[in-house]
N, C-alpha and C positions, 0 to 999 in steps of 0.2 A: 453591547458588543453583539452584530445583526448574526443571525442563522448562518450554520454552512448548509448550502444543499449543491443539488447538482440539478443541471439543464440538460434535455433531451431534446435534440432539435434534426429537422431534414429541412436542405435546400436544392437548390438545381433539378428542380419537379422529383425530387427523391433521391436523385444521384448520387447526394452526398449526404452522411451522418454527422451531426456533429453535436458533440458533448463539451460541458464546462463545469469546473468547478470549484466552489469555494470551500477548502478543509483547513481553516484557519485555526478552528479549536479543536476539531480532531488532532491534528499535528501536536496542538499545544499539548492536549491532554497526555500525547505518546511520550512529549518533552519532558512536561512534569514526572511524570510515573517515572522513566527509565533515566531520570536524570541526563539526557544528553546534552554534548557540549556542541559548539556551532557546527561543527565540519560532520560532526555524526547527525545533528538534527536535520541537517540539508538531506544526508545521503535518507537516512531516514523517512524524513517527511515526502521528499520525490516519491520515493518507493509506496509510501501509503497513498499518493495524490494518483501514482498511475495506477494502481491497485483498484482504486476507487472507479476511476472512467473503465476501467477493464470489467470490472465487476457490473457497472451500469451496462453492459452487453449483454448480462445474465436475467434468466426469469428468476422472481423472488428468490427462493428458497435453495437455490444454485449457489454454491459456494467456489472461490479458488484462491489457492495460494501461490504467491512469489517469492521464488527464493533467489536472492542474488549472491552466488560464492564467488567473492574475488578474490586477489593475490594480495590485497591492501589492507591496511592496517585495521580496519573497521572490522574485517570477518563478515560472517554472514549477514544477510539482512533478510527477515522472513515478515510476510506479512501477509493477512487473509482478510477477504472481503467477499460479500456477497450480493446479490439484486435487491437487498434491501436498504443499501448505503450504509452498512456495520462496515467498519475497519477495526483491525487492529494490528499490533507487530511489536520487533523489536529489534536492535541489532546488536549483535555479537560485544564489540567495545565499544560503550556508549561515549567513553571518553576520550574521543577523538576530536582535537582543534589544532588544525594545520595552519600555517600562513598562506596566505591570499595566494591564486594562481596570477601566470602572467599577466590577466583581464581584471586584474584586483577584485575576483571573485573568488566564494568558496570554492575550494580544493574539494570537489565530490569525487572527481576521476582520481585524485592521489590517495584520496580514504578507502575508497572500493576496489581500486587498482584497474587494470588492464587485461587482466588476462584470467579467465575464471567462465563460470558457465551461469546462464540467465533460465531461469526454469519457473514454466505456469503449470500447475496443476489444477484442473478442474472437477470439483465432482457435482455432477447433472443431476444426481438419482438414479444412473446407470449402473450397469454390476460392476463396472471398471470406471476409475477416473479417466479424464483424457491427460496426458502429461504431453507436453512440448520443450523442449531445449533448445537454445542457440547460446553460441559463445558471447559473451560480452564484447561489445565493438568499440565502447568509449567510456565506459565507468563513469559517464552523465548521467546515466539512467534513461532521460529523457530519450536518447538516440537508442538505446537498449533495447524499450520497449519498442520504437518503431523500428527495429530491426526484426524485432521478434514477430510483431505483426505480419508484415512482408515475407518472412519465411515459414514461420511455422502455420500462420493462420492464413496467409495467402491474401491479405488484404491491406492493398498502399493504405499505409494512414500516417498522417501526422502527430506525433504527440510532444506537448510543450507543459511541462514541470516547474513550480517554481516555486522556492520555499525564502522567503527574508528572516531572516535571524536576525533580533535585538542585539545590543553590546553586552546586554548581560545575561545572553543565550535564551532566553524566550523568545517564542514565534511570530511575528510581525503577523505576517500575512503568507499562507500556501494555498495553492490553488495550479488548475492547470486544464488543459484542453485533449481532446482526442477529436481527430477528425478523418475520416473515413469514405474513400472515394466506391463506392458500388459498382459490379459490373454493367458495362455498357455507358461511363460515363464518357464524352468525349474530352478529344485532348483541350480542347479549349477552356471547359470548365476545369481540368488539372491545373493548365496554365494559370488559368485567374486566381486560384486557390495558391498556389505557390509563389504568385506576385504579393498577395494581400501577406502571405505569412511571413515574408521576407523583411515586411517593415513592422512587424509585430515586438512592442515592446514587452519586457517580461510579466507575466500574469501576474508573479507577487507584486511586481509595482503598480498595476492597473488595479489590483485591487487594494491598494496602497490608499491610491488615489480618489480611492471609494466609486470606482466603477461593478457592477454586479456581472454574473455572469452571462447574464441574457445580453449585456453590452459587449461584454468581452468577447461573445459568438458574433453579435454582429460586425465587429470591430475585423473579426478574423476572415469572415466569408465574406463582405459586402451584405448591405442590408437585405438586398433583394430575394424576397421568397422566402425569408426565414421562417420556419413552422415548427414551433415550441409545443413539443409532443408533452412532456412529464415535467416536473419539476419536482425535484424527490431530497427530502434531507438527508444529509448524512451526517456521522457520528462514530465516534470514537466507543466501540463496544465488545466487552470480553464477555465468553458465555463458558466463563470457568466455574468450579462451585467446589463446595467440601466433597459432596458426591461424586463427582466425576474422580479427583485426587483418590477417595477411597476406593473406587472400582480399579485404579491404578495398582493402586496399593496392593488389593485382594490379587491382584496378579502377579504381583511378585512371588506369591507362594507363601506356606506357614512357616519353613525356615526363615526365611530373609525376615519376615516380620517379626518370630522370635526374636532373632539376632538385633530387631532396633530396639525391643522392649528390656533385653538385655544390657544392651550398650550405651542406649540413650534415652530409656524407659520415656520415649515418647519421639514425636515425628514432627518437621516441619515439612510442608511442601510450598512452594513457591511458583506461581504461576510468570511461564517467561515471558508472555504478552503484554501483562498487564501489573507484575509484581504484586499482587495481591498474594498474601501470606495465610496458609490453613494448616493448624494444630490439632493434633491428635495426641492425647496423652495414653499413659499404659491402657485406660479401660475402653477406650476408642481403639486400640491396636490388639486389645484381645477378641473384640471382638469381631475387627477384620479378621483376624487369624481364624475366627471359628468360622466365618462365612468361604474363608478360603480353601478351610479342611469338608466343607458342605454339611456342618452341624446346624 
């Protein structure tokens, strides 16, 4: 299996920023951990690919969270990513498999819904995180990222997100692109890129045919002056730990911890992002209660 990675590039004398990512393994890891069924896999996978592309516009340790809260059966989708190419995410209802839409494709819109909010929270190491939100405009997710970027960040962008799910619900390929027009670009550039994009097949299909992110970018923007700036590995990565959950238990306070000891003689914490489980026996909880009491 070839590695997942993201490519950052400039073209048209720097007036166009272009990113493409292959994220098959990252999305496959999420599918396995959450046991998502095919429509849920596509919805979560597209959101993860979009978050990786947005994350690539950040500096290293800066982080962002994408939350999609639609009125469809999938429920909330939450994905975190950062400037290092790490991504993790979950979907509230992983067991969603809907009939194909009229185009014969996975009905992501049916799973997500067409009413609700698309939210991006960026933690840029400042006192307050930056938060932007837009209404869901299609539920297909790619258009929702595009609309968010145009309205909330004022950057004309084209976003393509694509997940190919196999018949056994495993992930065959996943990837996407983000093309951004910088201030000062003339109309001829915009027209040319729009024409190129109209004829582009799904990214997951191109990946399935063996194309690399670099080749996909060349096809998207035309080969002229494509300057590859960086190639960055991307991966599913969760930073949860027994210590982090312990801090959360301490924050509940001594009475709540005593109740866990009395009623359950222990506690189990499950990470929503990766499904890792952490166990705390009575002795662990007594120690955490003592910390909560400041002993």
